[in-house]
C-alpha positions, 0 to 999 in steps of 0.5 A: 535506495537512500536514507534520510535524516531529520532533526526530531523535536523532543517536546510533548505534543497534542496532535490532530492526527498521528501516524506510524508504520506497521512496526512502529519504528517510524512515527509522525504527527500532523496538526493542521486541516488537510487540503486534499484526499484521493485514491490513486490507481497509477501503477507506481502507487499500486506496486509500491503499496501492494494495493489496488489503489493508494489513499493519500492525504495532502496538507501544508508542511508547516504543522507536520512533525516526525516523532521517531525513526527517521533513520529507518526511512528509505527513499526511492526515486520513482520519477525525475521529480518524486521520491517514495518513502518507506520504513526499511524495517517493515516496508510500510509506506511513510509520508513524502515531504515536498520542501519546494511546495511546502506540502506533505503527502501521507498514507491515509491507512497509517493514520490514527484519528479522523483526518477531517475529510473524505476521499474526493476523487480517484486519479489515474483510473486509466491505469487500473487493472482491467479486472478491478471494478469500481462501484462508487460515485467519486469523480474519476480522472484518467491521470491527474485532475485538471489544474494539477499541472504535474508531468505524467511519465510512461510506465515501463512494460512488465511483460510476463512469460507466456502462460504464466501469472506473476508480478514485480516490485515498484522498480522491477528488480524483483519479479515472481511467478506463481505455478498454481491457481489462487486459493482465495482473495480477501479485502482486509480492513484490519488495522494491521493491513491498513498500516502495512499497505498505507491505504483503505484496505489490503487486497491479498491473494493466497496461493499454495506456498510451493507455487511461489517462485522468485525469478529475479532479484531474490537477494533484494527481498526483505521479509518482516514478521510482526513479533506479536502476531502468529502469522502476520508479516509482509515482504518488500524490495530493499531498493524501492520498498515495493510490496512483494509476496510474503511466505507464511510457512505456518499456514503453507501459504504465499500471500500476494499483494494484489497491486503487485500483479502484472497479469490477471490473477484469475481469483474469485471476487474478494469478500471484505473482512474485519469490517468492524475495524475499517477506516471511518473515511472509507465506504464499501460500495461494491455489494460483495459479502462483508464480515465483521471479523475474519471471513470463513475459509472456503474449505471450512465445514 
């Protein structure tokens, strides 16, 4: 993991959109129209964000500005040509700047304001988990779409121990196993989850707290608790920034980001909750129940 340093402008500003990580340490702004927006299902995006897909907006670098916290940014070399960026305090994903191509790639879930376009396609659909079904009509590409001319790198096998269910972070140094059946699965559209995952919504699976076991790399796990929230937090790998299960002792639960699984968790189809807070650029098309606020718990009377 590397940290980056940039010179920050100090002038006041009015921006088309602004963005920040979950803890607010890293902030940025962008003025020009974006050129592309897409959902990516590749295994690196899924594990890095902890989501079933990452939603990214792309635009020219010229009107992008870091506004605070660049000393808190960590980076991980996910391939010979690409670094992933994240906040080292809270683990949220932050923009990736490509100086050679003069472009910036931003996590759409971290943005305030309308980006001015809607998702145009789904890429790396061949890499999505078999248990994740797609229901929208967006164009789908097994890898990069035609004309992108970007190299595709093989994903290392992350085999699980026979009979177990678990997962790993982006770099694979942290691995976990779960010793029981899941309690519930939720697609959460609240602003905290969108900032935490950097995409359209979080998909989290809850397990009994004592069923979670870190089998490798526990010394690399960073746990962040949002100070103003009773329970909300997230965990991530210190080296790669990849999402990891988060222990919530007050609820006696382990909250597992669905994108980190290396095997089918066997959870029931999720409902959508906090839909009243969802991103305006994302349409729900799967037909499962939706709740404006928190979805009822299955054990509640």
